[in-house]
N, C-alpha and C positions, 0 to 999 in steps of 0.2 A: 382793793380797787386801784391803788397806785401801781401794783404789779400788772394789772390788766391794761391800764393806760399805757404803761411802758411797753408792753408786748405789742399793743396796737401801733404805737408810734414806731417801734422797731420794724414791724412788718411793712408799714407804709414807706418808711425811709428806705428799706431794702429794695422794694419794688420801684420806688422813685429812682434809685440809683441805676437799676437795670434799664428803666425806661429812658434815662438820659443817655445811655450807651447806644440806644437805637435811634433811627431817624425819626424826626418829629412827626412825620405823617404816616408812619407805619401802622398797619392794621394788625389786630389780633386775629389769628386763624388757627385756633386750637382745634385739631381735626385729625382725620385719618386719610391717607392717600396712598396711591400706588403709581409708580412709573414702570413701564414695561416695553419690551420689544418682542415682536412675534418672530421666532427663529425661522418660520416657514416663509413668511411674506416679507419680513424686514420692517413692517409697519411699526410705529411707536405710539405709545398712548400714555395719558395721565388720567387718573380718576380720583375724585375727592368728594368727601362729604364733611359738613361742619354745622355746628350751631352758630352760624354767622351768615349775615345777608350776602348773597351773591358771591359765594366763595370762589366760583370759577373765574372771576375777573381778577383774583388776587393770587391764587395758589398755582394754577395750572398753566404751563407754557410748553409749546412744542412747535417744531418746524420740520417740514418734510426734508429728508435726507440729512438731518442735523442731529436731532435728539429730542428728549422730553425731560422737563424739570418740574418738580413740585417744591415750592418754597413756602414754609408754614411756621407755626408757633407765633413768635413775634416776627411777622413777615418782612423780609427785605425784598420788595418787588423788583429791585434792580437786578437781583439774582436771576430772574427770568430772562430779561433781555440781554444782560451782560453774559450770562451763562451760555445762551444760545450762540452769541457772537463768538465766544471762546471755542465752543465746540465746532462752529463753522470754520474757524481758523485752523483746525486740525488738532486741538487739544483733546485728550481723552476725558472721560467723565471724571476720573479722579484728579487729573491735572486741573480741570475746570473748577472742581469743588475746592481744591487747595488754594487756588488763586482767589476765589470769591471770599473765602474765610480769612485769608492772610492779613487783610487790612480792615476786618470787620470787628469793631469794638463790641458789638452785641452778639458775637458768634455763639456764646453759651446759652442764649435764649432762642437760637435758630434751630430749625429742623429742615433738612434739604435732602431730596432724592433726585438723582440724575441718571439717565441712561443715554448712551450715545448710539450713533448709527451702526456701530459694530457690536452692540450688545454689552459693552463695558458698563459697569454700574458703580456708582459711588453714593454713599449716604452718610449723613451726619445728624446726630441728636445731641444738642448742647446739654451740659450738665444741669442747667437751670431751667430746662423745659419742665412744665408742670406734670406731675405724676397723674396717671401712669403714662410714661413716655418711653418709647423704644422703637426699634426697627428690626427688620429681617432683610438681609441681603441674599437674594437667590440668583439663579442662573438667568441672566438677562432681565431681571426685575428687582425692585426693592419695594417694600411696604414700610410705612412710617406713620407713627401716631403719637399724639400727646394729649393730655388732659382727658384720658379715657376712664371709664367707670371701673374697668378691670385691667389686669396686665395680660390678658389673653388675646388682645386684638391683633398684634403683628403676626403671631403664629397662626391664628385662624385665617387671616388674609392670605398668607403664604400658602397654606395648605389648600385653600379653595382655588387659588390661581393655578397651582401646580397640578391639581387633580382635574382641571377642566381644559386640558390641552387640546381636546377635540373640537372646541368651540372657536369661533372667530375672536380676535383680540378684544374687541369692544365688550362682547358678552363675558369673556374671562375676567376683564377688569371689573365689570359689574358684579360678577359672582364674588370676587374678593371683597368688594365693599359691602355686599349683603352679609358676608360672613362676619365682617367687623361689627356690623350693627347687631347681628344675632348674639354676639357675646358681650353686648353692653354698649359699645360705641362711645360717643362723646358723653361725658358725665353730665353735661348741661342739656343734652337732648339733641335735636336735629332740626335743621332749617333749610339748608341749601346743598346742592350737589352739582357736579359737572363731569363730563366725559368728553375727552378730546383724543382723536386718533388721526395721525398724519401718515403720509405715504413714506415708503422706505427710501425713495430717491426723489431728488428735485428734478422734475421734468420741465421746469420752466413755466408751469401752469399752476401758480399758487391758488388760483380759484378752485382747482380740483385737488391738488396735493394736500392742502392744509385743512380740508373740510371733508375728509372721508366720514368722520363722525365729529360733530361739534355741537354738543347738547348741554344746556344749562337749565337748572331749576333754581331760581333765585330765592324763592320764599314759599315754602310748602310744608304742611304738617308731616308729610311722608315723602321726603325728597327722593329717596331711592326707588320707591314704588312708582313715582311719577317719572323718574329717569328711565326706568325699565319700560314704562308705557311709551315714552317718546322714542326709545330705541326701536321698539317694535313698529311704531308708526314709520320711522325712517326706513326700516327694512321693507315695509310694504310699499313705500313710495319709491324705493330703488327698483322694485318690480314695475311700478308705474312708469318710471323714467325709461326703463328698458323697453317697455311697451311703446312709448312715444317714439323712441329711436327706430323700432321696428316699423311703425307706421310711416315714418319718413322714408324708409327703404321699401315701402309697399309690401312688407312681409307680414301679412295679416295673420297668418298662422302663429308666428312668433308673438305678435302683439296680443293675440287672444290668450296665449299661454301666460304671458307676463301679467296682463290685466287680471286674468283669472286667479293667478297666484296671490296678487294683492287683495283681491276681493275675498279670498278664502281667509285671509288674516283678519280682515275687518269687513265682515259680511253686511254690516249696516251702513257702511260708508257709501252715500249716494254717488259720489264722483267715481269711485272704483266700480260700482255697479254700472254706471253710465258708459264708461269707456269700454268695459267688457261687452256691453250690449252693442256698441258701435263696431267693435272688432268683429262680433258675430255677424252684424249686418253686412260689413264689407267682405265677409266670407260667404255671403249669400245664404246665411241661416236666418232668413227674414222672420219666420214665425217665432223662433226662439228669442230673437232680438226684440221683436215687437212686444212680446209678452213681458219682457223685462222692462222695456221703456214705459209701458202703460203703468206699471207699479211705481216707477220713478216719477212720472208726470203727476201721479195722484198725490205724491208727497210734496212736490215742488214743480210748479208749471214753468219755471224759468228754464228747466232742462228741455222742455218742448221747444222753446224759442231757440235754444242752443242748437238743437237738431236741425232747425230750419236754416241755420247759418252755415252748417258744415259743408254742403255740396259746393258752395261758392269757392271755398279754399281747398277743395280736394280731399277733405278729411272724411267724406262720406261719398263713396263711389258706387252708387246703386242705380237701378233703372227708376224711371218716374213712378212706375207701378209699385215697386218695392218702397220707394221713398214715401209715397202716400200711406202705405201700410204702416210705416214706422212712425207716422205722425198721429195715428189714431190714439185716442185717449180712452 
């Protein structure tokens, strides 16, 4: 019994010593993540999953034209902002990591992955990160994990990322995370995930550059499944946005193509159905548009009221006869 008490005391004391070396408000984020740059587009990304609430607000950091950073294990969140600032000043990924760790008393419980705008990569796994902990540094990417169920996670993530080069960067990052979960993932389970993709260059429009993909699942039984669903929704709404732009330019053929592409991805989404129908109407395919609208009105009459409002603002440009046909329920 005395030996057991001694062991418990020793363990608690050891962990207390580690905790004292870290900042008082630091979060635990035992997790797996990936930082990566797309060699074709230059875009940069961070993907992460953890058994921790809202991991995306802690681990993932990125800025257009600068780089991407994942800071985890016993998280030092300052590594995100300070790291991006160092990269922005012209430091490489490795130089940035070296500076961040140089005065960090808790570096042995840190795990950090960095990719800069040129594709340089730096990664660190402290010797006191909880097993299984490790990383793989690849060409323009790194994967890192700690407190995993098995030691297979980094290799599985690297293989999945490298073998999906035909996909867009966000989808490749998601594939890597799915591979991590497939070989066991976090020993504690799963709770949250995040996916952030930023532009290759700073165009002076951060509202566009830093939100190419910016998705978070803060609390979910299957965070990667939900993240994949959200990414698919985003891709569909990218088509919707392109359709809206085409409408602004009075290119109804293009609008119909884009709205139609979105609707194919989510055929039960009423809004996608609706704007496809309106694009058909503006292309004078009145009968087809009317048939679609009748089904939409039957499910939600608010869309009928919406149709009545469109001619006033130029979003429905049809004859009075065609307009009356479109209002039929």
